[in-house]
Structures are given as structure tokens and as C-alpha cells.
C-alpha positions in Angstrom: 0.0 -0.1 0.0 1.6 3.3 -1.0 0.0 5.5 1.6 -1.3 3.5 4.4 -3.4 5.3 7.2 -1.1 7.2 9.6 0.0 5.9 12.9 -1.9 9.0 14.4 -5.0 10.1 12.8 -6.5 12.6 15.3 -3.7 15.0 16.4 -5.7 16.8 19.1 -6.8 13.6 21.0 -3.1 12.0 20.7 -1.5 15.3 22.0 -3.7 15.5 25.1 -3.7 11.9 26.0 -0.2 10.9 25.0 1.6 9.4 28.0 5.0 7.5 27.9 4.9 4.8 30.9 8.5 4.9 32.2 9.4 1.7 34.1 11.8 1.7 37.0 14.4 -0.2 34.8 14.7 0.1 31.2 17.5 -0.7 28.4 17.0 0.0 25.0 19.0 -2.6 23.7 17.4 -5.5 26.0 13.9 -4.2 25.8 13.5 -3.1 22.1 16.1 -4.6 20.0 16.2 -8.0 21.8 12.6 -8.2 21.9 12.3 -7.9 18.4 14.9 -10.5 18.0 12.7 -12.8 20.5 9.6 -12.3 18.3 11.1 -13.1 15.2 14.8 -13.5 15.1 14.9 -13.7 11.3 13.4 -10.5 10.9 15.3 -8.0 8.6 16.9 -5.4 10.8 19.2 -3.5 8.4 20.3 -3.7 4.6 23.7 -2.4 4.3 25.1 -1.3 1.2 29.0 -0.8 0.9 31.1 1.7 -1.1 32.0 -1.1 -3.8 27.8 -2.1 -3.9 28.5 -5.3 -1.8 25.2 -5.8 0.3 24.7 -7.3 3.8 21.4 -8.2 5.2 21.4 -8.4 9.0 18.5 -9.6 11.2 17.4 -8.7 14.7 18.6 -12.1 15.8 21.9 -11.4 14.6 22.1 -7.8 16.0 21.2 -9.4 19.4 23.9 -12.1 19.3 26.7 -9.7 18.0 26.0 -7.0 20.7 25.9 -9.9 23.5 29.4 -11.0 22.1 30.4 -7.4 22.3 29.2 -6.8 25.8 31.4 -9.6 26.7 34.3 -8.4 24.9 33.8 -4.9 26.6 34.0 -6.6 29.9 37.1 -8.5 29.1 38.9 -5.3 28.0 38.0 -3.7 31.4 35.3 -1.5 30.3 32.5 -1.2 33.0 29.0 0.7 33.7 29.4 4.3 33.3 32.8 4.3 31.4 32.9 6.8 28.5 33.7 5.5 25.1 34.4 7.5 21.9 32.9 5.7 18.8 34.3 7.2 15.5 33.0 5.1 12.6 31.5 5.5 9.0 28.2 4.0 8.1 28.9 0.6 9.1 27.0 -2.2 10.7 29.6 -2.5 13.4 28.6 0.9 14.5 25.2 -0.4 15.5 26.6 -3.5 17.3 28.8 -1.3 19.1 26.2 1.1 20.4 24.0 -2.0 21.5 26.7 -3.7 23.1 27.9 -0.6 25.2 24.1 0.2 26.2 23.4 -3.5 27.3 26.6 -3.1 29.6 25.7 0.6 30.8 28.7 1.9 29.3 28.4 5.4 28.0 28.9 5.7 24.1 29.8 9.1 22.6 29.4 9.0 18.9 31.7 11.4 16.8 31.8 12.2 13.2 34.5 11.0 11.1 35.2 14.6 10.3 36.7 15.1 13.7 40.1 16.3 13.7 42.9 15.7 16.0 42.1 18.7 18.1 38.3 17.9 18.3 39.1 14.2 19.4 41.7 15.3 22.1 39.0 18.0 23.4 36.3 15.2 23.7 38.7 12.7 25.4 39.9 15.3 27.8 36.4 16.8 28.6 34.8 13.5 29.3 37.6 11.1 30.5 37.3 8.7 28.0 38.5 5.4 28.6 38.2 3.7 25.3 38.3 4.9 21.7 36.8 2.5 18.7 37.5 3.8 15.2 38.5 2.7 11.8 42.0 2.7 10.0 41.4 5.9 8.4 40.7 7.9 11.7 43.4 5.8 13.9 46.2 8.1 12.8 44.3 11.3 14.2 44.1 9.3 17.6 47.7 8.3 17.5 48.7 11.9 16.8 47.2 13.3 20.1 47.5 9.9 22.1 50.2 11.3 24.6 47.8 14.0 25.6 45.1 11.8 26.6 46.2 9.6 29.6 42.6 8.4 30.5 42.3 6.2 27.2 43.3 2.9 28.5 41.9 0.9 25.3 41.9 1.4 21.5 39.7 -0.6 19.5 40.1 -0.7 15.8 37.3 -1.9 13.3 38.4 -3.4 9.7 42.1 -3.5 9.9 45.5 -3.6 12.0 47.5 -0.9 13.6 50.0 -1.3 16.2 49.1 -1.0 19.8 45.3 -1.3 18.7 43.3 -4.4 19.5 41.0 -5.7 16.6 37.4 -5.6 16.7 37.0 -8.7 14.9 39.3 -10.7 17.0 37.9 -9.6 20.5 34.5 -10.6 19.0 35.7 -13.9 17.9 36.8 -14.6 21.5 33.8 -13.4 23.1 31.0 -15.6 24.2 27.2 -15.0 22.7 25.8 -15.9 26.1 25.9 -12.8 28.5 24.4 -12.2 31.8 23.4 -8.6 32.5 21.6 -6.6 35.2 18.9 -4.2 33.1 20.1 -0.5 33.8 17.7 1.7 35.8 15.5 4.0 33.6 17.3 7.0 34.6 20.9 5.8 34.1 23.3 7.5 31.6 22.6 6.1 28.0 24.7 8.4 25.8 26.5 11.6 25.5 26.7 13.8 22.2 28.8 16.8 21.8 26.7 19.8 20.4 28.4 23.1 19.1 28.3 26.4 21.3 28.8 29.9 20.4 31.3 31.0 23.2 33.2 27.9 24.3 33.9 24.6 23.1 31.3 21.9 22.4 28.9 21.1 25.5 28.3 17.5 26.4 24.5 16.6 26.2 24.0 13.6 28.8 20.9 11.5 28.0 19.4 8.8 30.1 18.0 5.3 29.2 14.4 6.7 28.8 15.1 10.1 27.4 16.5 8.9 24.1 16.3 5.2 24.5 12.5 5.1 25.3 11.3 8.6 24.3 12.2 8.3 20.6 9.4 5.6 20.3 7.5 9.0 19.6 9.8 10.1 17.0 9.5 6.5 15.2 5.7 6.5 15.6 4.5 10.0 15.1 6.8 11.7 12.8 8.5 9.0 10.9 5.1 7.1 10.8 7.2 3.8 10.8 5.7 0.1 10.6 7.5 -3.3 10.8 7.2 -3.6 7.0 9.1 -0.5 6.3 12.8 0.0 4.9 13.9 3.2 6.1 16.5 5.3 4.8 18.1 8.2 6.8 21.2 10.0 5.1 22.7 11.1 8.5 26.3 10.6 9.4 26.8 8.3 12.4 28.4 11.3 14.5 25.2 13.3 14.7 22.0 13.0 16.9 20.0 12.7 13.7 21.3 9.2 13.4 20.1 8.5 16.9 16.5 9.7 16.0 16.2 8.1 12.7 19.1 5.3 12.2 18.7 3.9 15.4 16.3 4.4 18.4 13.2 5.5 16.4 13.1 3.1 13.4 14.0 -0.1 15.6 11.5 0.9 18.2 8.8 0.5 15.4 10.6 -2.7 14.2 11.3 -1.3 10.8 14.5 -2.2 8.9 17.3 0.2 8.0 19.1 0.8 4.8 22.4 1.9 5.7 24.8 3.2 2.7 28.3 3.7 3.2 29.0 6.6 1.0 31.7 8.8 2.3 32.2 11.3 -0.6 30.1 14.4 -1.6 26.5 13.8 -2.0 25.1 12.5 -5.2 21.6 13.2 -5.8 21.3 10.9 -8.9 22.7 8.0 -7.2 20.5 8.7 -4.2 17.4 8.4 -6.4 18.7 5.4 -8.1 19.2 3.7 -4.6 15.5 4.7 -3.5 14.3 3.1 -6.6 16.4 0.2 -6.5 16.0 -1.1 -2.9 12.3 0.0 -2.9 12.7 2.4 0.1 9.5 3.0 1.8 10.2 5.9 4.3 13.0 8.4 3.7 14.8 11.0 6.0 17.0 13.7 4.6 18.3 17.4 5.3 17.1 20.2 3.3 20.3 20.4 1.6 19.9 16.9 0.3 16.2 17.9 -1.1 17.3 21.0 -2.7 20.0 18.9 -4.8 17.4 16.1 -5.5 14.8 18.4 -6.8 17.1 19.6 -9.4 17.2 16.0 -11.2 14.0 14.9 -13.4 12.5 13.3 -10.6 9.7 11.6 -12.8 12.5 9.2 -14.3 12.7 7.3 -11.3 10.2 4.7 -10.3 9.5 5.3 -6.6 6.3 3.2 -6.3 7.2 2.0 -2.8 8.2 5.4 -1.3 5.5 6.4 0.8 6.6 8.9 3.5 9.4 11.7 3.5 10.6 13.9 6.2 13.3 16.6 6.6 15.1 18.2 9.6 18.3 20.0 10.4 17.2 23.2 9.4 14.0 25.2 7.9 12.9 23.8 4.5 12.0 26.0 1.7 8.4 25.9 0.7 9.5 25.9 -2.9 11.4 22.5 -2.3 8.4 20.7 -0.8 6.2 22.0 -3.7 8.9 20.7 -6.3 9.4 17.5 -4.6 5.5 17.0 -4.5 5.2 17.8 -8.1 8.0 15.1 -9.1 7.2 12.4 -6.6 3.7 13.0 -5.6 4.9 13.0 -1.9 4.9 15.9 0.7 7.8 16.4 2.8 7.0 16.5 6.6 9.5 18.8 8.2 10.5 18.5 11.8 12.3 20.1 14.7 14.2 18.7 17.4 17.5 19.0 19.1 20.5 16.9 20.3 19.2 17.7 23.7 15.6 16.5 22.9 13.5 14.0 20.8 11.6 15.4 18.0 9.6 18.5 19.5 7.8 19.9 16.6 6.6 18.1 13.4 4.4 18.2 10.4 2.5 15.0 11.1 0.6 13.1 8.4 -2.7 13.5 10.0 -2.5 17.3 9.8 -2.5 19.7 6.7 1.1 20.9 5.9 1.8 24.6 5.9 5.0 24.8 3.8 7.6 26.6 5.7 6.1 25.7 9.0 7.7 23.7 11.6 4.5 22.1 12.3 2.7 21.5 15.6 4.3 20.0 19.1 5.0 16.5 19.4 2.4 14.5 21.4 4.2 14.2 24.7 5.5 17.8 24.8 3.9 21.2 25.5 6.0 23.7 23.3 5.2 27.2 23.4 6.8 30.7 22.3 7.7 32.6 25.2 9.2 36.0 26.2 12.0 37.0 28.4 9.9 36.6 31.5 8.8 33.0 30.7 5.3 34.0 29.6 3.8 32.7 26.3 3.3 35.2 23.8 0.4 36.0 21.4 0.1 34.4 17.8 2.3 36.0 15.4 4.7 37.6 17.8 8.3 36.4 17.9 9.9 34.7 21.1 11.8 31.6 22.1 10.9 28.3 21.5 10.5 26.5 25.0 9.4 23.2 26.4 7.2 23.3 29.6 9.1 21.1 32.3 6.6 21.9 35.4 4.8 20.6 36.8 5.9 17.5 34.7 9.3 17.1 33.1 8.6 15.4 29.5 10.3 12.2 29.3 12.2 13.1 26.2 14.4 15.8 27.5 18.0 15.4 28.3 19.3 15.1 31.9 21.8 17.7 31.6 24.9 19.5 30.0 27.4 16.9 31.6 29.9 18.5 33.9 28.6 22.0 33.1 26.1 23.0 35.9 26.1 26.9 34.7 25.0 25.5 31.0 22.5 23.6 32.3 21.0 26.3 34.4 21.2 28.8 31.9 18.9 27.0 29.7 15.8 27.0 32.1 13.4 29.9 32.5 10.9 29.5 35.2 8.6 26.5 34.2 10.3 26.2 30.6 13.4 24.8 29.1 14.4 27.3 26.5 15.7 25.9 23.3 18.0 28.6 22.1 15.6 29.0 18.9 13.4 31.8 17.9 9.9 31.3 16.3 6.3 32.6 16.0 3.2 30.5 16.5 0.2 31.3 14.1 -3.4 31.3 15.0 -3.8 27.5 14.1 -0.9 26.6 16.5 1.7 26.0 13.8 5.2 27.2 14.8 7.3 29.2 12.2 11.0 29.2 12.7 12.9 32.6 12.8 16.6 32.0 13.6 19.0 30.8 16.2 19.1 32.7 19.5 22.7 31.7 20.2 24.2 32.3 16.8 25.1 28.8 15.9 25.2 28.2 12.3 23.2 25.6 10.5 24.8 24.9 7.2 23.7 21.8 5.0 22.2 20.3 8.2 25.7 20.8 10.3 25.6 22.8 13.4 28.7 25.0 13.6 29.6 27.0 16.5 31.1 30.3 15.3 33.5 30.3 18.3 35.3 27.3 16.9 35.7 28.9 13.5 36.9 32.3 14.9 39.5 30.4 17.2 40.7 28.5 14.4 41.2 31.7 12.2 42.6 33.7 15.1 45.4 31.0 15.4 46.6 32.3 11.9 49.5 34.6 12.3 47.7 37.2 10.0 44.4 37.4 11.8 44.0 39.7 14.7 40.2 39.4 15.2 37.4 37.1 13.4 33.7 36.7 13.6 31.6 34.2 12.0 28.0 34.2 10.8 25.6 32.3 8.9 25.2 34.0 5.4 22.1 33.0 3.3 22.7 30.4 0.7 20.1 28.9 -2.0 21.7 25.4 -1.8 23.0 25.0 1.8 20.5 27.1 3.5 23.4 29.1 5.0 27.1 28.9 4.7 29.8 30.1 7.2 31.0 33.7 6.3 34.0 35.2 8.4 34.7 38.8 8.8 38.4 39.3 9.4 40.5 42.1 10.9 44.3 41.6 9.9 47.2 42.3 11.8 49.1 45.4 10.6 51.6 44.4 8.0 49.3 41.8 6.1 47.0 43.2 3.4 43.8 41.6 2.1 44.1 39.3 -0.9 42.6 36.3 -2.8 45.6 34.2 -2.0 45.3 35.1 1.6 41.6 34.1 1.6 42.6 30.8 0.2 45.2 30.4 2.7 43.0 31.1 6.0 40.3 28.6 4.3 43.1 25.9 4.3 44.2 26.6 7.7 40.7 26.5 9.1 40.2 23.1 7.4 43.6 21.7 9.0 42.9 22.9 12.5 39.3 22.2 12.9 36.8 19.8 10.9 36.8 20.7 7.1 32.7 21.4 7.1 33.5 24.3 9.5 35.7 26.4 7.1 34.4 29.6 6.2 33.4 29.6 2.5 33.2 33.4 2.1 35.9 35.8 3.9 35.5 39.5 4.2 38.3 41.4 5.6 37.3 44.6 7.5 39.0 47.3 9.6 36.8 46.8 12.9 33.9 44.5 14.2 31.0 45.7 15.8 31.0 45.2 19.7 29.1 45.7 22.8 30.0 48.2 25.2 31.6 45.5 27.4 33.5 44.2 24.2 31.7 41.3 23.1 31.5 40.9 19.2 27.8 41.6 18.0 27.4 38.8 15.6 23.8 39.8 15.1 24.8 43.0 13.3 27.1 41.3 11.0 24.5 38.6 10.1 21.7 41.0 9.4 24.0 43.1 7.4 24.9 39.9 5.5 21.2 39.1 5.0 20.7 42.7 3.7 23.4 42.5 1.2 22.0 39.1 -0.2 18.6 40.5 -0.5 19.9 43.3 -2.5 21.8 41.0 -4.9 18.7 39.0 -5.4 16.7 42.0 -6.2 19.4 43.7 -8.5 
């Protein structure tokens, strides 16, 4: 059936009545994945496609058994409940096995993108006292380059190769028993840490519990992804982003859906993407707006997407023009959604509701989401304010526990009875939310969250740079790109060659995706009386400039 009835048919009733029952003890790997394995060990859990086109079909029974082995292997390596483990891997089935094994044991997985630089890895290891790093040969050299500065790392595990001083994932798995005895974790026990970019310091550590992600993402899988056990779901996210947790792990497997995982490591290829959607008869699809913007440039009608029934987008606001072009080419609507690393999906366009192109949609069942002012009061319709989640009298299940080891940052995101997301929006008279922008200046480019502080710090490390400010500059394809305003040290002159040199410098000292695609040299930066850079002035200036160019 191309378009079966949605999992939610009456939004108002579901939003009013939705309650997640929280047991005393819960473990996603044991209570969800292993439960599907018990019901039908042969049920498909993943179809993996390698870089050379080779395929692997893995069942829930195989993931249960492999994660049991890995939990035993971790114990043999001295990893215990609560130990931090940094996992930096491309889109491989082993990533899922490793996360499941860590979760079963009660250790603390910390996923990281393969784009991390040695500097990024060192920061994460030292911030979290990481005890083990798991990665592949392509990233092992990064770890080796900073290993002497990371004394807490007691174990290094390599997937798919050999390296001096590293233990082999395949070897420890071969030695480990499939039989494992585990005490189920408490529902409020730590589950996972993600690092999320900030504007005035390094990335913060977002700590989730077994229920705040492991249980609450059932809402994401059921209501927004609208998944069923018969679905084959493809999400394009890199393993290092929280979007992978949403749509490549917790959400789909709660619903018993199978994952399509494609190990593409180069630039996004829109024609190949459409070819794979057709070849593997994907039924549900999740992609960032940047991908959709590229996909609609293709002749969509030449691809037979008869099995595709539901499409979602998230990471940044999706242009109404793209939604219309996708529907014209495929007959399907893109259901935009909004969430954070700190939460499960908070606001979404759901299949039971009319879509207002360009809107974030309505609050997810299980959450009271409002637009509030500086005093914590809800603002009237069509008035801009802060997007906030009500936490009193009852804290919603799908909200992170804290910014780990950062009590000030944790306290700073609450205002009265509300958790404040840091984003701005307006709510219309029908209850739909419309995204306005970031309150904290984080740049969202092609779905990646980029902290301006990281870009600025990298630029200032260059001997020619005295000061720098990074802001989002509107871009038709990526939504936004990083633009840097640079004040030079006396004796250095602006030039095209210097721009290229600075861009390459940023690529070397931080992740390549963070480099400023545009650089403008200025004599001074706008600042507050206290000396803080007013990025908002630069951002507005850039938006005005792009607007004038479009009108010319």
C-alpha cells in the first residue's frame, strides 16, 4: 500500500492523551532490539550497502547475538558501567553493534563524526575522561597524533584493519561468548553523550538517560517517521550526529522497521540517491534540506519510486519551493520536523495534519511547546519569541538530563517552568510554529551545526589574523554558509591568496565542513560596550546584502 493510514489520525486527541509509561528499569538494547529478536529472530533489521556495492542483510537476531558478544568483549577489556567510550566510525553495521553492546553493558557511548580533527578528538577525550576509543584505520592516525595528551584512554579498538598498539574488533568478537548475563539498567541511568556546538566555548556534552533517548524516541519513530515493521527506512545522516540516533537507531527500531544503511563517504550524489531509492524500494526517507534542494534539480519523474510512501526533513528550515517541487516530481509531501540534540522530536508536520509549507508544524505528543518572552510568559500568536518546552509540573520524558559537567550551562537553559531551546519562532493562530532563527548564533549549514567560536578560534590562530567573527550567510543550496569577517594584523594586506590560505588553515585545525566559504576583510568588528562581538549586526548586514543582490 503506497499510502497506508498514518499512525496518528487525531492529532488533538493524541497530543492530549499521550503518556509514556516509564518503568523502574529500562534498556533500549534489551527491551527493544532483543524483544524484536525474540519475536522473530529472522526479521530484517538492516540492509547495508558498501562503497563497492556489496550488500549485507542483517536480522534482529544477528544484532542481538553480536551485541551480546560485544558486551562480553567490553568486559574482558576492562570496560565497566559508566565508562565513556568515543565511537568514530563511518556508516558500518559495526557502529550499531557497538552502540548496542555498550548500552547493554551500561557503558556510555559518545558518537563522533569521522570529520573530527585530532584537536576535536583531544577536546572530547579530555572533557569526558574517555576510557576507550573505537574507530577505523582512516581515523586511527588522528588518535595516534594526540594519544600522549590523552592519558585516560586505556583501550583502543580498531574496526576493519590492523594498527600497532590497537586491538582488533574482529578478534575480540571472535573470542567473546554469545551468552551474556546482564543487570538491566535503571531507566534514569546514563545512556549516551553527544557533543553539541556552542557559541562562546567548546562543544557542550549533552547527557541522555536510558529513557530520555532510548524510550522517548519511540515518539519520533511512531508519529513523525510514521514507521511500521514492514518498512525499509533510509536516513542519510552521518553516524556522528544526533540525527542518526533519531532516525538510524532508536526511532526505527522501536517500530521494528528495517534500516537501509549506505556507506557513502564522498560528496552527496543526488542521482545515485534517487537510483538507490528506486533499486531498494525504500518506503520511508529522511534527509536534510540540503539534500532535498539537490534532489529536486534532477528529473524526478524518470525514477520509479512506487514503494516510497513517506518523506521527512530536518536539520534546518525547509524552503516551501522545495516541498512543492518534490511533490510535483514524486507525488509526496516532505514532512518537516524540529528537534535538538538535547531532545527527541519536539515539533513536526504529521501525516494527519495539513502541511503549511515552510512551517515547523505542531508540538509532538508528549510535549507542551510554546513561544515565550524573556519573563517566561507565552506570547500571543504571530509574535516572535523563544521556543520553549514546559518542564513543570511534569518534566517530559524526552528531554536530556543535563549538560554533563557544566552546571552553569544546564541552569542557563531553564527559565521558570520552561526549558528554552535557544531558537526563535512565531506561532500562528492555528498553532503551527514558524522558525525565525538561532538565538545563540550557531550556524546551521547543510544540516551541520557549526559553532562560530570554533571557526573564529581557528582563524585567530593564523598569524595574519587579529580578530574574526563568523556568521551564517544565506545560501540557496545549503540554507546558510559560514562567512567570516576578519581584521588583519598590521603589515598584512587583503588578497585572494590570503583568503584561500585562511580557508585551508581552518580546514586543517578544525573539521573541514566548518571552514568559511566566504571571507570579508574589515577594519573593525561591531561590539557591545563590554567588548563582545555583535554577530547579530554582521548577520543582518549579510542578509541585507544578499537580499539586494537578489533584487538587482
